[in-house]
N, C-alpha and C positions, 0 to 999 in steps of 0.2 A: 548591351552587353557582349563582347565578340565572344563565340562557343570557344570553351576551355576545354580541354583533353583530359577527362576524367579517368583515371584508372581502376581497375575492378577491385584491386586491393582497398581503396581508398573508401569504393560503394561498400564493400563487405564490411570494412570498420565502423561506417556508418549504420550499416544496416545491424551489426552485432549490439549498438549503444543502444539504439532507438527500438529493434524489434519490426520495422516497419519493410514493406517490401522493396527489393532492389529497384526497380524504376522509380519508385518515390524517393529514394535516397540518391542515386543518379541524378535525377532533376532538380534535387535540391542543391547538391553541389554544384552543378553547372548553373544555376541561378545565383550561387553565392560564390562564383570565380574559385571554385574548390576548396574554399575555406570550411574544415568541417565543423568548425565552433558554429561559424555563421551559419551552416545548412541545418544544423541540430536546431539552433533557435527559430530559424525559417522554418521549419516541419513544426516545431511546438505551436508557433504563432498559427499558421494555416491549420493546423488539425484540432487546435482549441475549439474554434466555431463548429467543427463537425462535431468533436465530443459532446459540447452543450447540448446539440440535437438529440443526444442518445440518453439524457437524463429523465427520460421518459419511460425507458424500456425498463421492465421489473429486474431488480437485482436481488434473487432468491437464495441465492448460493454463498457461502462464505465461512469466515474463521475468526474465533476469539483467541484474543491475545492478552496475555498479564505482564505487566511489569512490575516490580516491586523496589523501591529505594527509600533510602532516608525517612523513614516514618510515614510512607504513603505507597499506596498501590492504586495501582489503574487496570480495569478490565474495558476492553473494547469491541466492538464488533465489527470488521470490514467486510461488506457485501460485494459480489459480483454478479453477473448474470449466468455463468457457467460453473460446475463444480470441477472444470478442467481448469481455469483460470484460479478457482479457489485452493486449488491443490500445488497450484506450482510455486516452485521454492521461491522466486520474486515477489507474489503475493505474501507468501507467509512472512519473510523477512518485512515486507512493508508493514504488513498489521503488527508484527513486533515495534517495529518504529515507531507507529502511530501510538502504540501504548506505551513507549518511552517519552514520546512527546506530549502525551496526555498527563503524565506526572507535575509537569510544569504547569499544568493550570489551563491549556489551551482550549479553546471554544471548539463546539462543533464545526463552525466554519473554517476556522483553521487547521482543524486537523484534516479536513477535506481537501482545502488546498495543497498539503504536502503529498497527495496522488495523483497528480495530473500526469506525470511520465508514465506513471501505470496504466491510466485511462489511455493514453495515447500509444503507447506498446500493446495492450492487449485490443484495443478496440470495443471495449466494452465499458457500459455502466457501471463505475466503481463507486461505493461511497462507503464513509462512516456512520453505520445506522444510530449505535449508541456508543455512549462513552461514560464512564462512572470512575471518581477518584475517590478512595477512602484514606484516613488516616486513622493510625494506631501504634501501639508497639511491638503487636505481631500479626502474623496476616496468614489466611490457609488458604489454598486454592487448589482447583482442579481443571483441568481441561480434557474433554473425552477425546480418545486417540483420532476421532473423524476431524475434530478441530472445530466441530461445528457447536458445541454445547461446554458450559464452564460455570465456574461457583469462584466467587472469591468473597472473601468475609476478614473483617477486622477483628482484632482481640485487645484489652485491656494489658495484657501482658504478653511474654513470649509463647509460642505455638511450636509444637514438635512437628515437624516436618510430615512423618506420616499419620499423626493425629489431624492435623491441616489437611493432608490430602483425604482422608476418610471424610471431614466434614464438609470439605468442598464437595465431596461427590453425591453428598444426601443434599447438597443445596440444588 
């Protein structure tokens, strides 16, 4: 393939979407004729194998997320290697997204497939360690301010938010 002229703006856009190093983004664009979508897919395939080698590294930091809708509630724990990653806005959003997906009854394997982009972007071993879905007419929940601990319960009737939070704190 002939050498394609890659400008810095294109490299920067790919870097912002993937969170990867500038040189990796430039190489991906060069390998794919300057096509940003193809370059992103190329990076994803290239780095997937690299990410699989990281699964043996301990992921001891994380975040709890809870989603409630249509008579169901889900609580999940998303783990990462560092607290820096676990506090990142994208990680927090991903945890909430996994909790929403858990409401549909997705298996742990299915939930873990949805976080591949986050693994590539952070370079860390990230996984859904636990997920539970409850059914009920009312729910109470609490997530501690650090996002590392939380509680969720289902009730046979409506639950006042303040009472639900207090009971959730005791769980």
